Each structure stands twice: as C-alpha cells, then as structure tokens.
N, C-alpha and C positions, 0 to 999 in steps of 0.2 A: 504494500500500500504506500504510494508516494505521498509525501506530506512535507510542507515547509514549516519551519519553526516560527515562533513569535518574536524572535530577537529583532529589535529595532523598531517595534511598534511605538508610535509617537503618542504621548499622553493626550487625552482629550479627544482622540479620533475614534470613530466607530470601527470596530473590528468585525470584518465579514469573513466567515469561514465558508468556503465553497467546496462541496463534495461533488466529484464528477466521475464518470466511467473512465477508469484508468486505461492507458495504452489503447485508446480508441480515438480515431480521428474526430468523430462526431462528439465524443465526450469532451475532448480538449477544446474543440471549436465552440461547444456549448458553454463551457466555463469562461472562455474569452468573451463570448457574446454577452453572457449575463453580466460579466464585469463591466463591459462598456455600457450596457443598459443602466446599471446601478450608478456608475460614475456620472453618466450623462443626465439621468432623470431623477435620481434619488439623492446622492451625496457625493460630490466630486472629491471630497477630502477623505473618504473612507479608505481604510487599508484592508487589503485582501490577503487571505491565507488559504491554501488549497490542500485538499486531501483526495488522493485517487482511491477509488473503490473498485474491487474486483468481485465477480460473482463466485461465491464459495459455497460449499455444502454446509458450513457452520454459520453462526450468527452473523448477519450482515452489518449490524449497527451496534456501536457501543455508546451509551448515553454520554460518557465522559468526552467523547469526540466533539460534541456540540458546545464548543467553548467560545463562540463568537457572540458579539452583541446581536448580530443576526446570523443565522445559519441557513445555507441554501444547499439543495441537492438538485443537480441537473443530469439528465440522461441516465437516471438510475431509479431503482425502486423507491416506493413511498415509505416513509417512516412516520409513525404517529406520535413521535416525541413532542412534548409541548415546547421544546427548544427549537424545533424546526420552524422557520419563518417563511422561507421561499422554497418552491418545488416546481420543476418542469420535467415532464416525461412524455414519451410517445410510444412506449412498448405496450403491447396487449397485456403482458404479464407484469403490470406495474405494481400490483398489490400482493403482498405475501399472504395476507389473510382477508377474509370478508370484513373483519373488524377494521382493518386498515382502509378498505374501500369506503365503509360507512363513515369513518373518521374524516376522510377526505371530502366526501359529499356534504358533511355537516360543517365544513370549514367556511368561515365567513370573513377571512382576513383579506381576501382579494389578492393574495400573493402566491397561491398554489394553483397550478394549471396542468391539465392533462388532455391530450388529444391523440389517440392512436392512429388517426388518419394521416398524420404528418410523416413524411419519409425520414426526416432528420429532426432531432431535438433542436439543433441550431436554428433551422428555419422556423420552428415553432416558437422559440424564444424571441426571435426577431419579429415575427408576425404579431405576437402578443404585445411585445414592446411598442411597436408602431401604433397599434390600435388602442391600447389602454394607457400608455405612458408618454406618447408622442416621441418615441425613440427614432432618431434619424439613423437608419442602417446603411446608408449609401456607401460609407467607407468600408463596410464589411460585405459588400455584394459578392465579391469573388469567393470569399470564405463560405458564405451561405450557399452559393451555387455548388461548390465542390463538396460541402458536407452533404448536400442533398444527393449529388451524384454518387458519392462513396457509400453512404448509408442506405440509399434507395436503389442501388445497383442500376443506375441510369446510364451506364456506359453504352455506346453504340454497338459494341461487340466485345467478346471475351478477350480478344487480342489487345485491345486498348487497356483493359484492366490489368492484364498480365505483363505488358511491356513497361508500364510505369514511367512513361515519358513526361507526364504532367507533374509540375512541382508539388501539387497537393498529394499525389500518390507517392512521391519520394519522401515527403514528410511522414506520411502514414506508415510507410515501411520502416523508416528509422525509429519511429515511436513504438510501433507494435512489435518489432523483432529485435531492436537494439538492446544493448546491455545496460545502458545508462538509466538508472531508476529515476533520476531527476529530469529527464528529457521532457516528459509531458508538462512539468511545471515551467520549464524554460520556454516551451512552445506557447503556453498560455500568455506569458508576458510578451513574447515576440509578436504573436498574432495581433495583439492589441495596437501595435504601432508600425508594423512592417508588412509588405506585400508577400504573398506566398512564394513567388519566384525569388525574391530577395532572401527570404529565410532558407529556402532550399539550397541557395548558393553559399550560404554561410558555412564556414569550415566545420562547424559542429554537426551539420547535416551531411554536407558533401563528403566529408572525410570518412564517414561510415556507410554511405549509401552503396558504393560499389561492392564491397565485400558482402553486404547484406543482400544485394541483388544477385550476386553469384550464388549465395546460399539459397535464395529463392529459386533460381534455376535448377539447383540440385534437388530441391524438394519436388519440383515438377517432374524431374526424371524418376525420382523414387515413386511418386504417385502413378506415373505412367506405367511403371514396371510392376507395381504391386497392387494397384486398385483393381477391383472387379466390378464390371458393369453387367447387371442382369435385370431384365424387365424394366429398364429405365432408371434403376437405382445403382449408384456408384458407392461402394464401400471400401474404406482403407483404414488401417490401424498404424499409427505412427509410434507405437510403443518401442522404446529402445533406439530411436533414431536421433535423440538429442535435438528434437525439433518441436518447440512448444507452440509455434504459430506457423501458419502457411497461408498463402494467398487463397482466400475462399472462392475466388473465381477461376483458379487454376483447373479444377476438375471439369468445369464446363468448357474450358479451352481444349482440354485433352479428350473429353468425351462429349462432344457437342450434341449427341443424340440423347443424352441422359435427361431425366426430369428432376431427380433428387440426388443429393449426396449425403452420406452418413459417415462420420469419422470419429475415431478415438484419438485424443491428443493429450497425453499425460504431461504434467508439469510439477514443479516442486510443491505447489500449494493446492493442487486439485487434479482430478482426472476428468477431463472435459470431453463431452460428447457433443459434436456439432452436427446440425441438420440444416440443409439448405435446399433451395429449389432453383432451377435454371432460369435466370432472368430472360434468356433468349428463347425459351420454350414455354412461355407463359400459358398457352392454351391447354397444355396437358396437366397443369398443376391443379389438383383437386383436394388435397389434404391441407388442413390448417396445422402448420408445424408447431406453432406456439402452444396450441391445445394439446398436442401429443406430448410436448416437453413438460407441460404443466403436470401431467400425470406422474412424472418421475421427479418432481420437485424443481424443474427448470422453467423455461419460458422463452419469450422473445416476441417475434412478429408472426403473422400468419404464414409468411413465406420463408422465414429463417428463424432458427431457435437453437438453444443449447441447454445442456444439463451439466451441472457441476457436482461431482462426487468427491469424497475424501481422497487424498493422495493414496496411490497404491491400490485403488479399488478396481483393478483390471478385470477380474472375473465378473464382477457385477456390471461393469461397463459393457463387456462383451455380451452378456446375457441381454442387457437392455437394447443394445444395437441389433442383436438378432431379432428381437421382438419388433423393433421399429422398422427394420428393413422389410420384414415380412408384411407389416401393416401397409407400408408404402407401395408394395407390389399389388395390394388389393384395393379395388375401387372403394371409396368411402360409402357409408350407408346414406340413403336419401336425406335423412334428417341432419346430417353433418353439414355445417355451413362451409362453403368453399373459401379458399384462401384468396380473398379479393382485395385486402388492404395492401399497402405498399410494403416492399421488403426492407430489410435493414440489417444491422449487425448487432451481435450481442457478445 
C-alpha cells in the first residue's frame, strides 16, 4: 500500500487524505483529478496526502487510516466510516455489504457519488465536478480522455493497446509493472501540472519503460505458448513465472477469436484471478463478469472483474477458475442480465 507521510504539513491548513486504487492508471488519474477539483473549488491552500489501496482477501479499510480533516476515496470500494467525507466510484461491485449500500443511499453530505455507467472514475469525477462545483476541467482533457480509453478498453484495436506507443500507456506500464512503490504518488503530483507526453519523457519514466516493455513482450510469448483457447475462453496460469501483472489486452491480440479470458496471477500479497471479455468481440459477450466474481468475494464491471484470494491459495484459485471457465462456455440463463455496461479494470 503506497502512502506518503505527514512530514511538512503546515499548521492551520486543512489536511486531505486521499485513498485511491493503487498501481492503476484510472486510480492515479482519479486522485489527481479530485485534487485539482478540491484545490480549485473547495480550498486552494489544503494539503494533500495519498494512500494507495489494493484489493485483498483481508480487510480493506483500517479506521486509523482516516487521519485527515477530510478523507476521500476514489476509484475504490465504499467505506461506511463516519470519517469518510468524499467518495467517487464507478464499479458495479462498489459495496462490500448491503449495509454499506444503504449507508451510502442515506448519505446527505452531497460529497459521495456513484455511477457504474461511467467507463472511468476520472471522467466521473470531472463530470460531477463540472456540474455540481463549477470545476473547469479543460486543463485535464487529455488525462480524462486517456483514462476513459484505458479503463473503458476504447482502443481501436488490440495492437494499439499492446504496442504502447501512446505516452499514457507508457505511464500505465511503468506504474503497474514497475518496482518503485512511490511511483503512483509521484505521478499524482506530476499529472496535476504537466502534460502526459512530458511526464512520459521524464527520466523517471523513460528510464524504466524499455526494460518493462521487453518484459511485457516476454509475457506475451509465455501466454502465446501456454494459454489454451477452447469454446471462446482463453485460460492461462502465471504461477511460478515471477510475473505479477500482464497487459490485459494481450490475450485478445494473441487470440482475436476469443470472447473471454481467465487467468491466475499470484503475487506477494494475494492470489489474483482475472476475468475479462474481448472489447473487439462485443456481440458475443453474454455473461456479467462482475456478478460471477461477486460470488467468490470479488467484483468489478460487467465486462471485466477479479477475485483476490490469500497468498498461496493456488489450489483454491484453480478450482474457482475451472468453475468459471466452465460457466463461461455455457450460455447464461434467460433471467441473467447481459453485460451491457462499459468495461474497465480492477
């Protein structure tokens, strides 16, 4: 969990603690957009401190973390803490419990917002900011556009997503696959004042992009050689490959005929199961993937989702993926709602 300390906070200034989806382009862009919204429309002198959150099998929130004068969560699940003052999210699986959903619906603060029809939380924050707070988002137009493209899978083709020539995609790769824990925090501060091409050219990004891109190409080779595509479902297991992330569009580039992908990707803090649908084969998608993931304690969007298990839970992960792969090969029952909402990342 990435976080920056309180050292240097000036007396008399509001402390704003912002929690965001860590190592996620939309999460970082959402934190930067919320920061600009608050500085522009609420308090220009407020000081901001950031904490990155990751989906885990264990408890997501610790009450002690809400240490700001105001505390915000963007692009992440809801928390019913009385210390939470701002919230923006766009995931179908935004509420851990029905009690959380009721708590949100009863909130009258005017500072908590939810709309699962938005492709990106970044664009959602910008839209709410313009309509309710008079927020001028013109300086963030490029960031908002790319957050929508990346989180909404709006690339014209899989090759564009895999080649990563756009500066935004280079930033996303460095943040998601790089080894620097503080990079998301650095990017939040940079996005607030610099263009995406300028940030991508910075030695902090440019210096690590090429080796990460080469690792990305090796992951494509591994998936090409080890993935299995059957009845429109691609499955692969990255256990033992020292590969905690991969380009989620790679399988569609390698297997353009597929409809769904299911993968196991272990890391130091969780065993992750990812489920996605082919953005370039939309007509064939019939299952709501967030609903499937919710049955196993996960969630996401109708067209993409994930499940986080405890570290080392490989046998459990393999049993779950066998069940999900079998389900995706079977047409859903008539009463099951189709996956019509925009896709995203989790």
